[in-house]
C-alpha positions in Angstrom: -22.6 -15.4 -17.4 -20.1 -12.8 -16.2 -18.7 -10.0 -18.4 -15.2 -9.5 -18.4 -13.7 -5.9 -19.6 -10.9 -3.9 -19.0 -13.0 -1.3 -18.2 -16.2 -1.2 -16.2 -19.1 1.4 -15.9 -18.0 2.2 -12.3 -14.4 2.8 -13.5 -15.6 5.4 -16.0 -17.4 7.3 -13.3 -14.7 6.9 -10.8 -12.5 8.3 -13.4 -14.9 11.3 -14.4 -15.1 12.4 -10.7 -11.2 12.1 -10.5 -10.8 14.2 -13.6 -13.1 16.9 -12.3 -11.5 17.1 -9.2 -8.2 17.3 -10.9 -9.3 20.2 -13.1 -10.5 22.2 -10.1 -7.2 21.4 -8.0 -4.9 22.4 -11.3 -7.0 25.6 -11.2 -6.3 26.4 -7.8 -2.4 25.7 -8.6 -2.5 28.0 -11.4 -4.3 30.3 -10.1 -1.8 30.4 -6.7 1.4 30.8 -9.4 -0.6 33.5 -11.4 -1.2 35.7 -8.2 2.3 34.9 -6.6 4.0 35.9 -10.3 1.4 39.0 -10.6 2.7 40.5 -7.2 6.4 40.5 -8.0 7.4 39.2 -4.1 10.6 38.3 -3.7 12.0 35.0 -4.0 11.6 34.4 -0.1 8.8 35.9 0.8 5.5 34.1 2.1 3.4 33.1 -0.8 0.0 33.6 -1.4 -2.5 31.4 -1.2 -5.4 34.0 -1.3 -7.7 33.2 -4.3 -7.7 36.2 -7.2 -9.8 38.8 -7.8 -11.4 40.8 -10.5 -11.5 39.2 -13.9 -8.9 36.8 -13.5 -11.0 35.5 -10.4 -13.5 34.9 -12.1 -12.4 33.0 -14.7 -10.7 30.6 -12.1 -13.9 30.4 -10.4 -15.6 29.8 -13.7 -13.2 27.0 -14.5 -14.3 25.2 -11.0 -17.8 25.9 -12.0 -18.0 24.2 -15.0 -15.5 21.4 -14.0 -18.0 20.4 -10.7 -21.3 20.9 -13.0 -19.8 18.5 -15.7 -18.9 16.1 -13.0 -22.2 16.1 -11.5 -23.9 15.8 -14.9 -21.9 12.4 -15.7 -22.8 11.1 -12.7 -26.1 11.4 -13.2 -25.9 9.6 -16.7 -23.3 6.6 -15.5 -24.5 6.1 -12.1 -27.7 4.1 -13.4 -25.7 2.0 -15.8 -23.5 0.6 -13.0 -24.5 -3.3 -12.5 -24.2 -5.0 -9.0 -20.5 -6.3 -8.6 -21.5 -9.7 -8.9 -22.2 -9.1 -12.7 -19.0 -8.1 -13.9 -15.6 -9.5 -14.0 -12.4 -8.2 -14.6 -8.9 -8.6 -15.7 -5.5 -8.6 -15.0 -5.1 -5.4 -16.4 -7.7 -4.0 -15.1 -6.8 -5.2 -11.5 -3.6 -4.0 -11.8 -4.0 -0.5 -13.2 -6.9 0.3 -10.0 -4.3 -0.9 -7.4 -1.8 1.9 -8.9 -4.4 4.5 -8.9 -5.0 3.2 -5.5 -1.2 3.3 -4.0 -1.0 6.8 -5.5 -4.7 8.4 -4.6 -6.0 6.0 -2.6 -6.6 7.8 0.4 -8.5 10.7 -1.6 -10.6 8.0 -3.3 -11.4 6.7 -0.2 -12.8 9.8 1.6 -15.0 11.2 -1.9 -16.2 7.5 -2.1 -14.6 7.1 -5.3 -15.8 3.8 -6.9 -12.3 3.7 -7.9 -11.3 2.7 -4.3 -10.7 -0.7 -3.6 -12.0 -2.4 0.0 -10.0 -4.3 2.3 -10.9 -8.4 1.6 -9.2 -11.6 1.4 -9.7 -13.0 -2.2 -8.5 -16.2 -3.9 -7.9 -16.6 -7.5 -9.6 -12.7 -7.5 -12.7 -14.1 -6.3 -13.4 -12.3 -2.7 -13.7 -15.3 -0.1 -17.2 -14.7 1.9 -15.7 -15.3 5.5 -18.8 -17.7 7.1 -17.6 -21.4 7.4 -20.0 -22.8 4.2 -18.7 -20.2 2.0 -15.3 -20.6 2.7 -15.9 -24.7 2.3 -16.8 -24.1 -0.8 -15.0 -21.6 -2.3 -11.7 -23.7 -1.0 -13.0 -27.0 -1.5 -9.5 -28.7 -0.1 -8.8 -26.5 2.2 -6.0 -27.7 4.7 -5.4 -26.7 9.0 -2.4 -24.6 7.5 -2.8 -21.4 6.3 -0.8 -19.1 4.4 -1.6 -15.0 3.7 0.4 -13.5 1.1 0.1 -9.5 1.7 1.3 -7.4 -1.3 2.9 -3.9 -1.1 2.3 -0.6 -2.6 0.3 0.0 -6.3 0.3 -3.4 -6.5 -2.5 -6.1 -6.1 -3.0 -10.1 -4.7 -3.0 -11.2 -8.6 0.7 -9.9 -9.2 2.0 -12.7 -7.0 2.0 -14.7 -10.1 5.2 -13.2 -11.6 6.9 -15.4 -14.5 5.4 -18.0 -13.8 5.5 -19.0 -10.7 3.3 -18.0 -7.4 4.7 -18.6 -3.8 1.7 -19.3 -2.7 0.8 -21.7 -5.1 4.1 -23.7 -5.1 3.5 -23.8 -0.9 0.6 -25.5 -1.1 1.9 -27.9 -3.9 5.3 -29.0 -1.6 4.1 -27.7 1.7 0.0 -28.3 2.1 -0.8 -24.7 2.6 -4.0 -23.5 2.1 -2.9 -19.6 0.5 -5.4 -16.8 0.6 -4.6 -13.3 -0.6 -5.1 -10.1 1.0 -6.2 -7.1 -1.3 -6.3 -3.5 -0.5 -6.2 0.0 -0.7 -2.1 0.5 -0.5 -2.6 4.2 -0.3 -4.4 4.5 3.2 -2.4 5.0 6.3 -0.5 1.8 6.9 -1.9 1.7 10.2 -5.7 2.0 8.7 -4.9 -0.7 6.7 -3.3 -2.6 9.8 -6.3 -2.2 12.2 -8.7 -3.2 8.9 -6.4 -6.5 8.8 -6.5 -7.2 11.9 -10.1 -7.6 12.6 -10.2 -9.2 8.6 -7.7 -11.9 10.2 -9.7 -12.1 13.5 -12.9 -13.0 11.3 -10.8 -15.8 8.9 -9.6 -17.4 11.7 -13.4 -17.6 13.7 -15.2 -18.7 10.6 -12.1 -21.2 8.9 -13.8 -24.5 8.2 -11.1 -26.8 9.5 -9.4 -27.0 13.3 -6.5 -24.0 12.5 -3.2 -25.5 13.6 -0.9 -23.0 11.7 -1.3 -19.5 10.3 1.7 -18.0 8.8 2.0 -14.5 6.4 4.3 -13.8 3.7 4.5 -10.5 3.0 6.0 -8.3 0.1 7.2 -4.4 0.4 4.6 -2.2 2.5 2.5 -5.8 2.9 4.8 -6.3 5.6 4.4 -2.9 7.6 0.8 -3.6 7.1 1.4 -6.8 8.7 2.9 -5.7 11.6 0.8 -2.5 12.3 -2.2 -5.4 12.7 0.0 -7.9 15.0 0.3 -4.6 16.8 -3.6 -3.5 17.1 -4.9 -7.1 17.5 -2.5 -8.0 20.2 -3.4 -4.6 21.4 -7.2 -5.7 21.3 -6.9 -8.5 22.8 -7.9 -10.7 19.5 -7.6 -14.3 18.9 -5.4 -14.9 15.6 -1.3 -13.3 17.0 -1.5 -16.6 19.1 -2.1 -18.8 15.9 0.3 -16.6 13.7 3.5 -18.9 13.4 5.3 -17.5 11.0 5.9 -14.0 8.9 8.3 -13.8 6.1 8.9 -10.6 5.1 10.4 -9.5 1.5 11.9 -6.4 0.9 10.3 -4.7 3.1 11.1 -0.9 4.2 10.7 -1.5 8.1 12.5 2.0 8.6 11.4 3.6 5.1 12.4 4.5 1.4 15.4 7.1 0.5 12.7 8.0 -2.3 9.8 9.2 -0.3 12.1 11.4 2.0 14.5 12.8 -1.3 10.4 13.5 -2.2 9.5 14.8 0.9 12.5 17.4 0.8 11.8 18.6 -2.9 8.2 19.4 -2.0 9.4 21.3 1.3 12.1 23.0 -1.3 9.5 24.1 -3.6 7.3 25.9 -0.8 10.8 28.3 -0.2 9.8 30.7 -3.1 6.2 32.1 -4.5 7.2 30.8 -8.0 7.4 27.2 -7.2 5.1 27.2 -3.9 1.8 26.0 -6.4 3.9 23.5 -7.7 4.7 21.6 -4.4 1.1 21.3 -4.2 0.9 18.9 -6.8 3.5 16.6 -4.8 1.4 16.7 -2.3 -1.4 14.9 -3.9 0.5 11.7 -3.4 -0.7 9.3 -0.9 -0.9 9.0 2.8 0.2 5.2 2.2 3.7 6.8 0.0 4.6 9.4 2.9 4.1 6.5 5.6 6.7 5.0 3.8 9.2 8.0 4.2 10.1 6.1 7.7 8.6 2.9 8.1 5.3 4.7 9.7 2.8 1.9 11.4 0.7 3.6 14.1 -1.6 6.1 14.1 0.4 7.9 16.6 2.9 8.3 14.3 0.8 10.7 12.2 -1.9 11.9 13.6 -2.2 15.6 14.6 1.0 16.2 12.3 1.0 17.6 8.8 2.4 14.2 7.0 4.5 16.8 4.6 6.3 18.4 7.6 10.1 17.7 7.5 10.3 16.5 11.0 12.6 13.7 10.7 11.5 10.2 12.3 8.9 10.7 14.9 7.5 7.0 15.0 6.9 5.2 18.2 9.1 1.8 17.7 7.3 -1.0 17.3 9.5 -4.5 18.0 9.0 -7.7 15.9 5.9 -9.8 16.9 6.4 -11.7 20.3 6.3 -15.7 19.9 6.1 -15.4 16.2 9.2 -16.4 14.2 9.9 -13.6 12.0 12.1 -13.6 8.9 13.8 -11.2 6.5 14.7 -11.1 3.3 16.5 -8.4 1.2 17.7 -7.9 -2.1 20.2 -6.0 -3.9 21.5 -5.6 -7.3 24.8 -6.7 -6.8 25.7 -9.8 -8.1 27.8 -11.4 -5.4 29.0 -10.7 -1.9 27.1 -11.6 1.7 25.7 -9.9 4.7 28.0 -6.8 5.0 26.8 -3.4 5.5 27.0 -1.0 2.5 25.1 -3.3 -0.5 23.0 -1.6 -2.6 19.6 -1.9 -2.1 17.4 -3.7 -5.1 16.1 -0.5 -6.5 13.7 0.7 -4.0 14.4 -0.7 -0.6 18.0 -0.5 1.0 19.3 -3.4 2.1 19.5 -2.4 5.6 15.9 -1.2 6.0 14.8 -4.4 4.7 17.1 -6.4 7.6 15.0 -3.8 10.1 18.9 -2.6 11.0 19.0 0.5 12.3 21.5 2.9 14.2 18.9 3.8 17.0 18.9 0.6 19.1 15.0 1.4 20.1 13.9 0.9 16.3 16.4 -2.1 15.6 14.7 -5.0 15.0 16.0 -7.8 16.3 16.1 -10.5 13.3 18.7 -13.3 14.3 21.3 -13.8 11.5 19.7 -17.0 10.6 16.6 -15.5 10.2 17.9 -12.9 7.5 18.6 -13.5 4.1 20.1 -11.0 0.7 19.5 -12.3 -2.7 22.1 -10.9 -5.1 21.5 -9.4 -8.5 17.9 -9.1 -7.5 15.5 -6.4 -8.0 12.6 -5.5 -5.7 10.1 -7.7 -7.9 12.2 -10.6 -8.1 11.5 -11.3 -4.6 8.4 -12.6 -5.9 9.6 -14.9 -8.6 12.4 -16.0 -7.8 13.2 -19.7 -7.0 16.3 -18.9 -4.6 13.6 -17.0 -2.6 11.2 -19.5 -2.8 13.5 -22.1 -1.7 14.4 -20.3 1.4 10.8 -19.5 2.1 9.7 -23.1 1.6 12.6 -24.0 4.4 11.8 -21.3 7.0 7.9 -22.4 6.8 9.0 -25.9 7.4 11.0 -25.6 10.5 
């Protein structure tokens, strides 16, 4: 019988590696601060990134060496204790913790082969689906010819589509005959990286679906909408099959043109670099993941970041990507304001501005062409209310029935 636990041995191994890496990184930050203060430069002098020397340098090197040795020792102890994935269960609390860690540090976790890194997969009821006809038939006994894929946002996971007793996917299965499946992915990776992987995964899903596939739809929350648009772009370029079967995408609070919070964070980090007394602290701000920095303006493609310093204040340099051609695309935004219409200047949902969620942009090349009949604003709602609000669900249900 599968064991269910909040903590797995692989989690302890991953956390121990992360703690050792954090100790090494933090020692480098403190060492740089120490050196800059000791040199007593002017406030606008170029900060130093050189290692300290003498006894001070030996102390910092010793800290890094001890942390590295401790990490190796813990690896040796815990690695033999890690069971096969099939032997362990999980809990919603653990899944939420792993998703949050991946959202903030996911690119680093993946680059260092940390066992905390999430691998992209399609899941149902928290179980990974094997994309093979017979396995899908067994895992989904009453599957239909209509499939809806739900794509979560930053720092979230597929189980969190159920909120306050409501789940858009389960409700659509009940009311409209859709078979819901859910994407589970590392939201700390670049959006383009996840988009390319999602495109390939969808191609396998469509090819192996046991029933004749009549309709494919996507419901995407927050960052999930950007991942879905990126996936469609790369699939179209590659000539994949699934974009021809995609009928509708519903975007829920998707930051098509980015979020002010990340732009502010980038400006603060850049400001800390201006003084040698604060430069070391800027490194802490640069720990945030590639997925987060992609949300500054809504990057979709590799071209938007390859060869560039993602922490540089370079403005919006992304290549415009229109909405998928031949697909009915719908945008739902949320505002904290209790009442009102689609007028400009509405406050956002606490994370994503209304204008960004509706795809509006002052640059015509970047403005997304959602018809007014396919835009809707939910009032007195937060970003996460989009997952459970009954009016949002009714809007989704009606749009998918058209």
